[in-house]
N, C-alpha and C positions, 0 to 999 in steps of 0.2 A: 286702462291709461298707459301702460307699457307698450301696447300695440300700437297707440296713437302717438308714440315718441315723447311721453312725458314721464319725468322723474317721479317717483311715487313715495309718499310717506305712509307706510302701513302701520296704523296705530294698533290695530287688533293683534292680539297674541294668540288668537285661535287659527292658527296656520300650522299644518303639520310640517315637520322637518322636510320631508320629501318636496312638499310644495314650495317651501322656502328656498331650497337648494334650486329647483326649476326655475322659479321666478328670478333669483338673483343671477343665475347663468344667462337667462334672456336679457336681463338688464346689461350685464357686462358685455354680452355679444353686440348689444345695440348702443353702447356708449351711454347708458342710463344709470341712474341711482335707484335702487330699491332700498329705502330706508326702513328697516323693520324686517319681519314682523316684530311687534312689541316695541317699536321706535315711538316714544311719546313726544320727543323733542328733536327740533330742528329750526335753524335760522338761516334761511337762504336768501341772499341778496336784500338783506335788511328786514325780511319779513319772518316774524316768529310763528311757528307751526306747532300744534300741539300745546303741551305745557311748556311754555318758553317765556323768558323775560325779554323785555324790549331793552337791548343794550346797544351802545354806540358802535357805528361801523368803524372798523380799524384794520390793523395789519396781522392780526392773529386768527388763523384758521384752526378749527377744532373738529377732529373725527372721533366720535365716541361710541362705545358699545354699552355705555351706561349713561341714559338719559339725565339722570340727576347729577352725574358727574359733569355733563355738558353744561347744565344750568349753573352748577356751583363754579365751575372754572369761568364761564362768561361773566358772571356777576362780579366774582373777585377781580377780574381784569377791568371791568367797568369802574369798580370802586377806586381802581389805581389810575382811572383816566385813559384806559387802553381799550378799544373796541375790537370786534371781531370781523372778519371778512365773510366767513361762513361757519355755520355750526352744523355738521353732518352727524345725525345718529344713525347707527347701523342695525340696531337690535341686539339683545343680549346673547344670541346663539352664534352671532356672525363669526366669532373667533374660536368656535368648536371646530374640531378637525374635519368633521362631515361637511360643514359649509365652507370652509377653507379660508375664512377672513375675506371673502370676495368684495364686500362693501367697504371694509376698512382700507383694503387695498385700492379700490377704485376711488374712494373719498380722499386717500393720502396722495394718489396721483393727481387728481383733480386740484388739490390745493398746492401741490409741487408745480403745476402749469399756471395756476392762477397769478397773474402779475400784481394784484391787490394783496396777496398773502405774503408776508415777509417771514413769519414764524408759524410753525405748525405744532399743535398739541394733540397727541394721541392718547386716549383714555380707554382703558379696559378693565373688566373684571378678568380673573385669572384665564388666559387663553390656553388652548393646546400648545404645548412646547414647539412643534414644528410650524405652527401657523405663527406664533410669536416671532420665531426666527425670520420667516418670510417677510412679516411686516417690518421688523427691524432691519433686514437687508434693504428693502425698498426705502426705508427712511434714510439710510446711510448713503444712498445713490443721489440725494438732493443736495444742492447748495445752500438750501434754507435750513436754518437751525429747526430741529424737531426735538420737542420735550415729549417724553414718554411716561405715562403715569399707569401702571398695572397695578390696580388695587389688591391688596392682600397678598403681594409678592414682593420680596426685597431683592431687586435686581441692582446691580451695579453698572455704572458706566456713565458716559458723557450725557448730560441732560436727562438722565433718568431720575425720577422722583419718587419718593415714598407715599405721597398723599397729594389731594387736589389743590391744597392751599400751596404747597411748594411748587406745584406745576405752575399755578397761575403767577405767582411771584417771579419764578424764572422766565416764564414767557413774557411777562411785562418788562423785564430787564432786558432781555433779548431784543424786544421790539423797540425799545427805546434805550439804547446803551448809554445815554448821556446822563 
């Protein structure tokens, strides 16, 4: 699929780390997304893929290395009447140092360039510290507000939340400040 210019949701987690790295480098080099391996959730252009809920279209874009986190935040947003523009799952190993956060960065950059996304939410299990800094640096380069939720870590800073519920409520408020 990548060789045919298609973005891929790689649901299986039975992929070696070496293959994941090679596939993600190929995807980045060709302007594509390789969501996974082990990505069970994505919502692209209003289409739910894998284990995803049908939620309204709206101004919040989500990139998540935790599929259940993507599901939870998207449904909490929907309960508040706020939809999502895209929901991009990266797979759980994406923010390990060996993988380098390649899909988190690609997804973040895609949402930063997407005219329908006004607010971005990033969700991750604890990442490698240098990769976390790389992601946060890219987030700071955007004029779009970016909410960051790194599960299991107590980070401090603007728009950094401690849990998924806080991330959803903050993103909803940023999307509709009235």
